[in-house]
N, C-alpha and C positions, 0 to 999 in steps of 0.2 A: 542487158541494162541499156536503157534509152540514152542516146547521146545528148549531152547538155547543150542547149542553144545559148550562145553567147549573148544574144539580144536580151534574154531574160535576166542573165547575170548583170548586164549593164544597168537594168532598172534597179536592181538591188543596190548597186554601188551609189546611186544617187541618194539613197537613204543613209548609207553608212560613212560618207565622207563629210568633212566639216571644216569650218574656219571661224576665227574671231579676229578682230583687229590686232595687228602685231604688237601694239603697245599695251594691250589690255587682255592678256590671257586669263586674268583673274575672273572675268565674267563667266567662265566655264563653271565656276563653283555654284552658280545660281541655276544650273541646268536641272530639269525635272528628274532626270535619271541619275541616281547617285553613281559614284565610281564603282561601288560594290555591285550594284544592279547591272551596270554596263559590263562589268567583268563576268558576271554570271551569264548575261545574255551572250557575251562572246564565246563562252564555253559551250553553251547550247548550240550556238550558230556553227561552231567548229565541228560539233558532232555530226551535223548534216553535211557540211562541206567535205569532210574526210571520207564520207561514204560515196561521194559522187565525183570528186576530183582526184586526179593523179598528180601527186607532188613528186618532184625530183628530189630523192633523198640521198643522192650521191654525195658523200661527205665532202668531197673536194669542192663541189659547186655550192651545196647548201651551206656549208660552214663559211665559205667566202662571202656569200650574200649576207649571212647572219652577222658576220664580223663588221662588214661595212655599215650595215644598218645600226648595229649597237654602238659603233663609234660615233655616229651622228646623234643618236639618242642621248649619249653621255654628255653632249654639249648643252642639252636642255636642263634648266633648273627644276628639280623635283617633278619628274614626269609622273602622272597619275596611274600609269599601268606599266607592267612588265611587258616589253615588246617581243614579238616573235615574227620571224620572216619566213616566207614560203615561196618556192619557185613552182608555178603551175606548169605542168607539161602540156603545153598547147601552143601551136604556132600562130599566136595572136599578139597584136600590139595592144597590150593592156596592163594596167596596174591599178590596185585599189586598196583602200583601207577598210577593214572590218571593225566591228565593235570590240572594245577591250584591248586594243593594241595589236591586232593581227594584221600584218601587212603582206599583200600578195603581189607578185610580179610574174608575168608570163614569160616562158622560155623564148617565145618568138621575139619579144621585145628586147630581151637581153642579148639574143643572137644578133640583133640589128645594130647594137651599140658598138662603139669603137674604143671606149675608154672607161676606166673606173669612175671618172668624173661624171659621165653620163648616168651610170647606174646610181651613183650617190645623189645626183640631182633629183631623179625620180623618187628615190626612197625618202629623201628629205621632205619632199612635197607631201607624200602620203603620211609620213610621221606627223607633219604639222596638222593634217586633217584630224588625226586621232586626238592630238593634244588640244584641239579646239572644242572637242566634245560635241560636235554637231549632232550626232545621233541622239544625244540627251535632249537637245532642244527641238529636234525635228519630230521625234515621235512623242509628242506631249502626252498622249493617252496610253503610253505603254504600260503604266501601272494598272490601268483598268483592264487591259487585254491580258496581262500576265506574261512573264518573261518566256516561259516555255512555249506558249502559244505564239508569241511574237517571233521567237526564233524559227518556228515552223513556217510562219507566214513569210518571213524574209527568205528562207531557203526555198519555199514554194515558188517564189517569183522567178528563180533561175533554174530550178530542178526539172521543170517540164511544164506541160500544158500548152494550150493554144495561146496565140497572141491576144486573142479576145479575153482570155482568162487573166493574163498579165495586165492588160489594160484595165480590166474591171477592178483589180486590186488598187489601182491608182485613183479610182473615182468613186467606188462604192463603199459602204460601211462595212466594218469588220468588228465583230464582237460588241454587241450592245450599242450599235449606232456610231462607233468610233471609226475613223478612217486614217489612212497613212498618206502623208504628203510626200510625193517623190520629186518635188520641184527643186531646182538647183540654180544657183546664180553665178554670173560671171565674176561678180565682186568676191564671192567666196574663193574662187580659184586664184584670183590675183593676190588676195590677201594671204592665202596659204603659200603662194609662191614667195611672197615677201618674207614671211616668217621662216620658210624653209631655207631661203637664200642666206639669211642671217646666220643660222646655225650650220649651214653647209660650209660657209666660209670659215667659221670657227673650228670646224672639223678638219680644215686644211685642204678643202676641195675648191676647184675653180668653178664659179657659178656658171661659166659658159657651157658646162656639161649639160645642164638642164635645157638650155637654149638649143643646143645641138640635137638632143634627142627629141625635143618638140618639133624641130624641123623635119626629122625623119618621119615622125608620126603624121605631120601635115602632108608631106609628099605622098604618103601611102594612100590617101583618100582619092588621088587622081587616077588610080588604077581601076576604077569602076565601083559601083555601089556595093557589090558583094565583097570588095576588098577594103571597105572603109573600116579602119581599126576601131575596136570597141572603145578605146580610150577617148575617141572623138565624141561619142555619145554620152560618156559619163563625166568627162572633163571638158566642158564647153569653151568656146571662144579661144581656141588654140592660137590663131593668128594674132588676136588682140593681146593675148598673154605674151607672145613672142616679142611684139613691139614694146610692151610694157617692161619685160625683163631686160631687153637691150637698153632701153632708156635708163632703167633703174641702175644697171651695172655701170653705165657711163657716169651717172651722177654720184654713185657711191664707190669710190676706189676700193680695191681689195685691201683689207687690213692684214696685218701679220697675225695669222691664226695659228691654231695648234697643228701638229703634224698629222699626216694621214696614218691610219693604223699600220703598225710595222708587222713584218713577217707574212704578209699576204702574198699569194701567188700572183704572177703577172696576169692582168685582165685578159690579154690575148690568149693565154693558155686556158683560162676558164672558158672563154668564148669558143675556142677550138674544140674543147671537150664537149661542150653543150651542143654544138653543131654536129659533131661526129657521132655522138652516142644517142642524142635525143631528137634530132631533127630528121627531115626527109633524107634518106641515104643517097639518093640520086643527086639531090642538090648539094649535099655535102661533098660528094666526089667531085662535082664540077668546081666547087669553091677551092678545094685543095689542089686539084689538077691545075687550075688557073694560077694559083700561088706558086706552084713549082715550075710552071712554064716561065713565069716572070723571074723567078730566082731559084736556081737548082740547089742552092745551099740554104733554103728556108727550112729550118728545123721544125717549125710549127706545121709547115705543109706536110712534111713526112709523118709527123706525129698524128695529125688529124687523119691523114690517109690510112695510117696503120690502125687507128681506132675504128674507122668505118669498116675496114676489112675484117677486123676482129668481130665487130658487131654482126657482120654478115656470115660469120663462121669460116672465113678464109684465113685460117691460122698461119699457114706458112707464108702467105703473102703479107700478112700483118707483121709477122716477125721480121721480114726483110725491111719493111718501111720503118719499123720502130728501131731496128738496129742502126739504120741510117741516121735516124734522129739522134740516137745516143752518140754516134760518131761526131755529130755536129755540136752536141751539148752533153759531153760526158759526165758532167757534175749535176745534171738535172735529175733530182730524186723522183719526180713525177713520171718522167719518161722511163726511167729504170724500173719503177714499180709496175708500170703497165707492160713493159717487156717481160718482167717476171710473171705477171698475170697471164700473159700469152703462153709462156713456157708451161705454166701450171696447167692451163687448159689443154695443152698438147700432151700432157702426161710426162713431160720432161722435168721431174721434180728437182733433180740435181741442179740444172741450170736456173730453175725458178728460185731455189734457195740462194744461189749466188747473187742473182740480180736483186732479189728482195733485201738481202742483207746489205748490199751496196746502197740501195735506195734509203734504207733506214739509217745508214751511216751518215748520209747527207741531211736527212730529216727524220729524226727519231720520234717525232710527234705525229707522224702520218698514220691515222687509224686503219685505213684500208691496207697500207703496206704491212702493218703489224698483223692484221687479220689474215692476209694472204700467207704471211710467213708461218703463222700457226697452222693454217690448212696444209701447207707443204710439209711441215714437220709431222703432222698427223699421217700424211700419206707415206712418208718414209719410215714410219714406225717409231719416231722419236717422241713418244707421248709425254714424257716428263718435261721436255723443252716446250712442247706444244701447250701444255697446261700453264707453264710459266708465262709464255707469250700471251695467251688469252687473258690471264689474270692481270698482267701489266696493261693490256689493251683496255680492259674494263675499269681499271684504276684510273687511267687517264681519260677514258671516254665511256662513262657508265651507261650511257644510252645506246651504245653500239650493239643492238640486239643480235645480229648474226654471231658476234663474238660470244655472247651469253649462251646461245644455242650450242655452238661447237665446243665451248668449255664443258657444258653438260655432257655432250657426246664423248669427249675425250676422257673425262672422269669416269664415265660408264665403262669405257674400254679398260680403264685401270682397275675396275672393280670397286671404286669409291662411290657406291650407289646413293648414299645419303646426299652428298654434295651434287651428284649428277641429277637426281630428281629435283633437288632444290633449284638448281640453275635452269633446268628445263621448265620448271613451274613458273619461274620469274619470266622466262621468255614468252611462254604462252599466255601469261597474265597480260602482257603488253600487246602481244600479237594476236591472241585468240587462237582457237576458241576457248572460252572460259572453262568448258567441261574438261578439256585436256589439261589446263592449268591446275584445276582442282585435283585431278587424278595424280599428277606428279607431286603436288604439294602435300597431299595426304600420305603418299608413300614416304616423302621426306620426313613428315611429322613422326611417323612410326620409327624410322631409321635413326632419327636424332633423339632416341629415348634417353640418352645420358647427357643431353645438352638442353636444360630447361630454358635457357635464354633464347636458343635457336627455335625451340618449339613455340615459345611465346610470340616470336617474330612471325613464324609461319601461320599461327592462329590469327594474328592480326591481318595478314595478307588474305587468308581464306575468308575472313569476315567481310572484307571489302570487295570480294569477287561477286559479280552479278549472279543471280540464281540460274541454275541450269535444270 
């Protein structure tokens, strides 16, 4: 598969970000594209994006970003879309808003941050773009083009092709003489900042976070043209925005807002895991070695080092570092879970069970910890407890697909074939291929012969499967 060029992606973003004056969000209701049409466009757009981009689906990281984003969205009155947040696995300084409430932030930008306030600042800005409905006003001819074609055109801008092709999209006609405008204004960015700051503060965050992350982005451009962050080309006038934000915050003292979302992991831990498991491993080693030289009792330094070693397949060395981290933070459920994961990968299932149960005692809602516990129970032959563990996991986290797969596998080992095929069918329905999903669901349909309600449910699922 050909590597996506960020420059094309940058062109797309100028289409899909938006703003309106902060005191008049109601003007979005006059946009040419209805919310239903934009939502449909967003779904078609995501179908292209998911085929070409790698998202970090690590529950620890993905759920953290999702919860921060949703807490900010909750401060807005009557948002027109249900928002979803994605972390793109790429070492790039970028973030953007797509049609229909899809917000993307790159792992490289998150790794460069130092606090949750910085992450919240960027997310608030992109959320404001969506709420302004700029895509509805910018693509005035979208109804004539058709949403399916439009989604393909948007995706085509960043999925490949020469720079000349991308440029042509900005200047030539598309579908019956209609053209797409990719122009973007400084005023749009500043007004989106102003809207975002208002609700950012109401969410309990310090507006300085946005200013700090913009400073990091601005500094990045001085490392040479090849290192200019994508954010600079899609969010213009960064320096002017920084001056504006600084002045605005001085004029508008911070009000007493709502609290930050409770129960979130420490941002430093999220950043540590992101660097250790999804960034360049050599750079990660340097970062954590430097931290440990500075402070030999830095638990996050040992934690990060252990995760990098685990990633490199150096299990015994990883175990050593993670045990040191546990010594420094014995009540930390996340470190205990990852120590248990290391034991599991080493085949030491007894130690894995002990560490994982300890982790869940401190955080019973950790989906990865519960999943790993179920896997360890499978390996030790405790199938009854494994089934119970996987069922509880899916009750609390229905979309945790690996849990669905191993529940099906465990039920199969117990000889409960109807439920086994059903769960495997649901797994492959979401994960693909559809042909495999159809096979398992048809087997389940026959085996549930005495359960008409279950058969009806399976028939509905089969009907929605794409043809094979």
